[in-house]
N, C-alpha and C positions, 0 to 999 in steps of 0.2 A: 495780167500782172500777177506777181507772187504775193500771196497773203501768208500770214503766220496762223496755221490751223491748230486748234486744240485736238490732239489725237488720243490723249489719255489723261484721266483724272484719278487721283488717289488721295485718300485721307487717312490719318492715323490719330487715335486718341489714347493716352496712357490708360492703363487698367484701373488705377485708383480713382474712385468716384467720391466726390465730396458733396453732400446734400446741403440744403439750407438748414436743416435741423442740426447737421454736424457743425456748421458755423455758429449756430445759436448757442452752442456750448462754450464758445470761446470769445464771443463778442455780443454786445447788446443788440440783438436782432431777432427776427423770427421768419419762418417760412412765409407767413402771410405778408409781412412787411416787404420782403424781397420780391415775391411774385407780383404784388400789387404795383410796385414801382418799376420793375424791370422785366417781368415775365420769366425770370430765371428760376429753374427748379433745382438744377444740379450743375456741376462742372467737373472736369477731369484734372487731376494733378499728377505731374511727373514724379516718378520715384527719385529718391536721393541718388541713385546710380544712373539716372537718365539725363543726358545733356540734350540741349536743343538739337544738336546735330543728329542724335539718335532718333528723335521724333521725325526729323526731316528725311532721314534715310528710309524709314519705314513707309512714309508717304510716297517717296520717290519710287520705291520698289513696286508699290501698287499701281502707280501711274504708268510706269514703264510696262508692266504686265498688261494693263488695259490697252496700251498703244501697240503691243506686240513688239516691243523693243527691249534691248538689254543695255546694261551699263557700257558695253563696248560701242554702242551706237552714239552715245552722248558726246557732244562737242561744245557744250556751253552749260554752265550752272549759275543761276542767279538766285540767291536766297534773300528773301525779305524777312528781316528779324530785328527786333529791338532788344533781344535777350540772347546774344551770341554766347557760345561756350566760353570764349576768351575775348579780351579786348582786341587782340590779333593773334594769330591770323584770322581771316574771315571764316565764318561758319561754313561758307561754300567750299573752302579749301579742305576743311575737315570732312565734309560730306563727300567730296570727290574721292578722298582717300578711303573712306569707309565703304563707299559703293564700288571701288575698284575702277573708277573712270580714268581713262588716260589723260595725258597732258592736254589741257584746253583752258580757255578763259573761265575763271570761277571767282565770283565776288559777291559781296552783300550789298543790299539796298536798305537804307534806314529811313523810313517815313512813317514809322509806328504803324497804326492800324491801316493807314493808306498804302503801306509798303507793297502789298501784293499787286495793286493796280499800277503803281510806279514800276515795279519789277517787270510786269507784263509789257509795259511800254518800252522799257530798256531792251528786253529780250526780242521784242518785235523789230527793233532797230538792227539786230543781228540777223534774224531769220528771214525777214521779208527782203533784206538786201543781199542775201546769199552768203552771209558770213558764218552761218551755222545751219545745220540740217536736222539737229535733234537737241533741243534745248530743254533743260529742266528749270521750271520757274516754281520755286518753293516758298511757301509762307510757313514759318515755324517759330513758335513762341513758348516760353515758359514764364508767363506773366505772373504766376503765383510766387515766383522768386523775388518780385519787386514790391509785393504787397505789405502794407502795415496792418497787421491783424488787430490793431486797436482802433482802426478807422473803419467804422461800419459803412461809410458812404462809398468806399472803394473796394474793400477786401471781398465784398460779396459779388462783384461784377465780373471777375476775370477767371479764366481757366487756361489750361495748356493744351497744345495740339499742333498738328502740322497738316498741310495739304499741298498738293503738287499738280501742276499742269505740265504735260509734254507738248511742246510746240514744234511743229514741223512745217516746212514750206508746202503750199498747195497752190496750184494754178487757178487763177480766177479771171473773171472778165471785167473786173473793176466796177461791179454793180453790187447792190445790196443783197443779191442772191448768192454771192460768193460765200464759201465756207471760210471762217477765220476771223481775225481781229479786224473790225471795221472802222472804229472811231474811238478816240480818247479825249478826255478833258482832265488835266491835272492842275491842282491849285495849291498854294501855300500862302498863309498870312502870318508872317513872323512877329507881328505886333501882338499876337495873342498867345505867345509861348507860355504865359503864366496861368493859362486856363487848364492846361493838361501837360504835366511834365514829371520827371523824376528828379528828386532833390539831391542828386549825387552824380559824380563822374570823375574819371581819372585826372582831368585837368583842373578840377575845382576842389572837390572834397577828398579825392583819392578813394572813394567808396562807391559801391553800387547805388545806394540810395533807395528811396521808396517812392512809389507812384503817388502823385498829388493831383487833385482835380477839383475845379469849381463846377460842379455838376450842372447847375441850372443854366450857367452861361454856355457850357458845351452843348447842352440840349438846344438852347436857343439858336446857336450858330449852325448846328447840325442840320436841322430840317430845311432852313433856307439855303444854306450853301450846297448841300448835297443835291437838292432839287435843281439848282442852277447848273451844276456840273453834269447831271444826268441829261438835262435838255441839251447842253452843249455837246456831249458825247453822241447823243442821238443825231443831232444836226450834222456833226462831223461824219457820221456814217451814212447820212442821207435818208434817215428813217424818222418816223414819228414815234414818240413814246408809246402811243396806243397800239403800234404794230408789234410790240415786244411780246414774246410768248411767256418768258419767265424773267422775273426780277430777283436777282440773287444779291442781296445787300450784305454789307458788313454787319455782323451780328453783335451789335453793341447793346441794344436796349429795345425791347418790344415796342415801346411807345414811339421811339425814333423811327423804327422800321415802318410802322403803320402811318406815322405822321408824314413821312416822305411819300409813301405810296398814295395816301389820300390827297396830298397836295398836287400830285401829278396825275391823279385819276386812274391809278393802277389798281385793279380789283385785288382784294386780299387773297383770293384763291390763286393768283399768279405769283405770289410772294413765297419764296423758299425760306422757311424759318427754322433755325436750329438753336437759337439763343436759349430756349428753355432747357435744352439738354447739354449744351456746350459752354454756355455763358459767352463772354467776350474773349475770344482767342486772338485778338489783334490781327496781325497780318495773315494768320492761318484761317481766319473765319470764312472768307470767300471761297477758297478751294475746298474747305471742309463742307460747306453748305452745298456747293456744286456737286461734290461727290455723293452726298446724300440724295440730291435730286435726281442724279443719274441712276444710282443704285435702286431707288424705289420706282423707277420707270417714268417719272414725270418729265424729266428733260431727255429729249430724244435728238438723234442726229437731224440736223437741218433746222432746229429750233433757234429762234432769235433770242439772245440772252443779254440782259443788262446787269452789270455788276457795279457796285459803288462802295466807297469807304470814306471815313473821316477819322483823323487821329491827331495826336499831338503835333504841334508846329505853329498854328493849326495847319494840317495838311488835309486835303480831300481830293477825290477824283472819281472818275467813272470810265467804263469801257463798254462798248457795244460789240458783241461778237455773235457769229453764227456758228453753232456747235457742229 
């Protein structure tokens, strides 16, 4: 059978770094307060002249180089983002132009922090079925543009960045030893939209709005819901969670990461963590963390990897893959 294999991974972070001490100068908070509750030490912030598409392009270039491909090979672009350059056209269309990719399908997926897992599933529908041979799946966000810097409960949590997977078809035997995407579980509970949302939009206020969150309720839902999706994605792949080599979670909060890992019996040393350096980069956090794990030599070809995320909607999901 044909699987969608991850042949290249790349990440990009803007140069501007914002520390907890920097935030303490503009809002009632402190480095100790932020680290104790979230594990975050610093985050990156896009420059005024950097659009989300610019971050996406840099991540895509790195992923293509890792895969040994060029923009001329690309025949599908899926961008997961909740902070597109414009209401329309899609961020993916702008990325296509800036990369110099030829005519092909290019569109966005909006599932907030879960967007990258959703986008992987969508791209898998093209690649594994023979409709694309070199797909870019990009998570790119400028979450700092949505923040209310008088709200210390949210403004300390987020950062900007982009990450990219190159997906290409690979021949498999239909077993858990195959390279590629092995199993998915995607979820949404629209009754909980008021727990994490942005209070603006073109059809309501005509403004971008600011991010709003009921933090304790999001945390409560996260650990239980994510654990269930992980178990479902593992079952869909025909593996046990204990068989996983690396757990690459959405980097929302250190307590959530470890809470999920503990609930599932995943040892802490198997968890790829970047939240302390990147903060929550929403749809970009999984590919950014994956890129770090590959670059430092932890994640190797043939490793079994489990990724998960939860975001506004509430949406959540997980994917099991063999790298």
